Residue, then its C-alpha position, 0 to 999 in steps of 0.5 A: x500500500x502506497x500513498x501519493x499526495x498530488x497538487x492540482x492547480x486547475x481544479x476549481x469546482x465540484x464538477x472537477x472533483x467528481x471527474x477526478x474521483x471517477x478517473x481513479x474509481x476506474x482503477x482497481x485497488x485504488x482509492x482517491x480522496x479529493x480536497x477541493x479547498x486545498x486543491x490536493x488529491x490523496x491516492x491510496x493503494x497499489x499505484x505509483x506516483x507516475x501512474x497517478x500523474x498519468x491518470x490525472x493527465x488523461x482526466x484533463x487535470x495535470x498535477x504535481x507530487x506533493x512532498x511534505x515540508x518543501x512542497x508545502x512551502x512551494x505551494x505557499x509561494x505558488x499561491x502567493x504568486x497566483x494571488x498576485x497574478x489574479x489580482x493583476x488580471x482583475x485590475x487590468x480587466x476592470x480598468x477597461x470594463x468599468x468605464x465601458x459599463x459606466x458609459x452604457x449606464x450613463x446613457x452612452x451609445x451601445x448600439x452600432x448605428x453609424x460607421x463612427x460607432x462601428x469603428x469605435x466599438x471595433x477598436x474596443x472589441x480588439x482591446x477586449x480580445x486582448x484582455x480575453x487572451x491575457x486575463x482569461x487565458x487560463x480559463x480557455x486552457x482549462x476548458x481545452x484540457x477538459x475537452x481533450x478529456x471528453x468532459x466539461x468543467x467550470x472553465x467551460x461555463x465561463x469561456x462559453x459565456x464570455x466568448x458568446x458575448x464577445x463573438x456576438x458583439x464583434x459580429x454586430x460591429x463587422x456586419x451590423x446590417x445582418x442584424x435587426x436594428x433593435x439587436x445591434x447591441x454590443x456586450x464587450x463590457x460584459x466579457x471583460x467585467x465577468x473575467x475581472x470579477x471572477x479573477x478578483x473572486x479567485x484572488x480573494x478566495x486564494x487569500x482566504x484559503x491560505x488561512x484555512x490551511x494555516x494549522x497544517x502549515x504551522x505543524x509543518x513549521x515545527x519540523x526541523x531541517x538540521x540537527x547537531x550530531x555528536x561524532x568522534x570528531x566532535x559536534x557537526x551540523x547536518x541535514x535531517x535527511x542524513x541522520x540514522x537510527x541510533x545517532x546521538x544528537x545534542x539539544x541546546x537551550x531553545x533548540x527544536x527536537x529534530x527527530x523522535x528520540x530518547x534522552x541519554x544525558x541531561x535534564x531540561x523542561x520541554x515545551x510540547x504545547x504545539x504538539x499536545x495543546x498542554x501549556x505547561x513545559x514537561x521535565x525530561x530526564x534520562x530515559x524519557x522520550x522526546x518528540x520531534x518539533x517540541x522546543x527545549x527550555x534552558x537545559x542541555x540534553x543529549x538524545x538518541x534518535x529512535x525514529x526516521x523522518x517519516x516515522x516521527x510522531x509529528x510526521x504521523x500527526x501531519x499525515x493524519x490531519x491532511x488525511x482527515x482534511x481530504x475525507x468525505x462527510x456523508x452530509x457532503x455526498x449530495x453535493x457531489x452527486x449533483x455536481x457530477x451532472x451539473x455542468x452539462x445540465x446547466x449548458x442544456x438549461x442555458x441553450x433551452x432558455x436562450x431558444x425560448x427567448x429567441x423564438x417566443x420572447x419579446x424584441x429584441x429577441x436575439x439580444x435578449x437570448x444572448x443575455x440569458x445564455x451568457x447570464x445562465x452559464x456564468x451564474x451557474x458555476x458550481x464553485x460554492x457547492x464544491x467548496x461548501x463541505x471541504x472548506x469547513x472540514x479543513x478549518x475544523x480539523x486544523x483547529x482540532x489539531x491546534x487543540x491537541x486533537x487528531x481527527x482521523x476522518x471527516x465522518x467521525x467529526x460528523x458523528x461526534x456532532x450527534x453524540x449525546x452520551x460520553x462514556x469515560x474510562x477512569x484510569x488515565x482519562x479522568x485521572x492522571x494514570x500515574x498513581x502516587x503514594x498519599x499515606x505511609x502509615x506505620x503500625x508501631x512507632x519507629x525512629x526516623x532512621x528505622x522508618x527510612x530503613x523500612x522504606x528502603x527495604x520496601x522500595x528495594x523489593x518493589x523495584x523488581x516488580x513491573x506493576x504501576x503501583x510498585x513504580x509509584x512506591x519506588x519513586x516515593x522512596x527515592x525522593x528521600x533515599x539516595x541508595x537502596x539495600x540489596x534484595x536476596x530473593x523475590x517472588x511475584x504473586x499474580x494479582x496479590x503482591x510480592x514477597x522476598x528477602x531484603x538484608x536477610x529479613x523476609x518481607x511481604x507487600x501486597x493486598x489483603x488477599x496476600x496477607x490472608x494467604x500468608x497468614x500475616x497478623x498484627x503485632x498483637x497477634x490479632x487478625x488484620x481488619x478488612x475495614x481498613x481496606x474499605x475505608x481507603x477505597x471509599x476515599x478513592x485510595x488503594x491500600x498496600x500492606x507491608x509485613x516483616x517477619x510475618x507481622x504487619x509493620x506498615x500500610x501504604x495508600x496510593x491514589x491516582x490523582x484526578x486531572x485538575x480540569x476533570x470537574x469543569x470538563x464534565x460539568x460542561x458536558x452535563x450542561x450541554x445535555x450529554x449523559x456522562x458515564x464512568x466505566x472502569x475495571x477498578x473496584x466500585x468504592x474507588x470508582x464511586x469516590x472518583x465519580x463523586x469528586x468530579x460530579x458523575x452520577x452514573x458509575x459502572x465499575x469492576x468490569x473487564x475489557x470485553x464487558x466494557x464493550x457490552x455496556x457501550x452496546x447496551x447504551x446504543x440499544x437505548x438510542x444513544x449516540x455514544x462516544x467512548x473515551x479510553x486509553x486506546x489499548x485495553x479499551x480497544x473493544x469498547x472504542x471500536x464499538x462506540x459510534x466515536x472512539x476517542x483515545x486519551x493516547x498521550x501520543x502513543x502510536x497505538x492510540x493514534x492508529x486505533x481510534x477515530x479521534x485521538x487526544x494528544x492533550x491530557x486535558x479532559x476539557x478538550x473532549x467538551x470542546x471537541x464535541x462543541x467544535x463538531x456541532x459548530x462544524x456541521x452547522x457551518x457546513x449546513x449554512x454553506x450548502x444551504x447558501x450554495x444550493x439556494x444561490x444556484x436554485x434561485x440564480x439560474x431561474x433569475x438569469x433565465x429571465x423568470x422575473x422579466x414579466x414583473x420587472x421588465x429587466x433581464x439579469x446582466x451577465x456582469x451581475x451574474x459574474x459578480x454573484x458567482x465570485x461572491x458566492x465562493x468567497x462567502x463560503x470560504x469566509x463563512x468556513x473561516x469563522x470556525x477558526x474563531x468560533x467560541x467553544 
């Protein structure tokens, strides 16, 4: 499976999208995703880049391969160049067209009724022809490519409209006697004004599109191009492309991490905000992982490269964001179906309307027929229709990425807008997922020295365990101890705890079940009281008992701290009428304690991963659209079954690959913000589609002259051109509102 991303400069409307998709649909084992808003096509499957380019060429749309950061910069420069060109073309056409239009509006003669008028308008006809070639040449080229591919596109409509107006006017100038007196009207101003207004619209649209893809451009800007490699001869500055796995790199204060790696030496705070949305810098020590694109603080680090340029977390995030931006939403498929047959239908309507005006319309019939033909062709261009959905998706997915949210596809975004039930895993979702020691209680009074010695013995034995609670105990001990004693023996009791020998003394550390199995007793010989376990559980804490030489000596309580923003995030979801359920494999007492602290009233606890999946299915049977939020690994069955699977991935590759949506940020509030953004996005798309459909539905009949009996006027082709340009610009501007939407 390969993936090729192509940039298609002359892709302008929804009709173009349909034709490109049809061209690739005919290829076996290949899928193409077309993004009109960014003028890009992503080709997935068994097809080389050269073959993809050939398919595009045959379809009438020459393309070029996009290659990550360099191509993005080239595209930015190309867009800037095209913007300047379109504005120059618009100015040139309008400088000539506006005076001609004002001449007609202010009572100037637009009819050919004398040799002098014939000469004057003949000169203007040649000037207009020059402008058609220079300011409208790209439309003619686009139409020609479409004709060679035996198809039509937006350029076809523009060329037919403007050329018809110019050709009719020139024929009137050359042989006025061949036309009835009342039809000797010239429309040179319509041709150049239409080109001027459409070029102006395209230029402004390019400017607005630049803002739309800002999020991806910013992510691409995080990628470094050079790094400092440590060699036997000393430090050397090299291009990223020259680095290999295992290379050691030096990270100076203020530098950006070049490739994913692991810290070898040093300590520093790293700003990961642009990657995860987390505003607080993260402390990095030996053994910690670094992500490409993050920024070093004041410390100095040496790290080992663990991922190639295309395999870094940042590179995968950029690829996912671009993939999501080219994905289709169910809401946009209606527009695609209509657009596929739009241009031929419009040409047929324009010809039919012109024929009716010519044969049964009032005088001057020929002139009126020309106005109707030109106006219908121009106003019907389906630009706005083609941009309605992809523009909103691009902005929304980009904004989500800036929040630390990766949306895998547009469909997940649409489904998220309907979510009315959010199921939250506890550990790592509502809590930090990193247990901490909250209590270290001794059963008998010991001196500080003996207390430290006991803590050292406990940590010495625990460091042989892989359990997360063991890691928390070792970390707690190392805060006050610099050295740990030696362990002579170690035994793991699955699900219960551990035992062994430290400095020749037997030690057992575990839950009540282990203490009972080993027949551990209090110092006075009495049995252990299970109420202590229940008391800690009610506080959301996990008790660990410590026995030495067969007797209980200490109790350690651990808790997984609740995320600081959890209560506010859950309150925000409840306020929007969303049902919130806490679903966890933890014991009911601990789960309830956590739920009480964050404001969740519905708790399902003590369940296995496959049981979590069943609870999600049960909620769906009740009619809920369910979003499941988990860690992306042990919650996989539930994540897959939910309508929207949201992984609190902490940036893990497993989470990024498995879930519909991945939260790189650890802030729970982004879930509430994501759901709000998804609803705002669908509303925005509906506004765009409504505007585009209404525009074309009303515009075509008006251009065809249905209001003539009431007003006695036909829609000017110039107004039609301005309306077409304005409709696209309106859609782009409306989509960009999502960038500033209050969530």
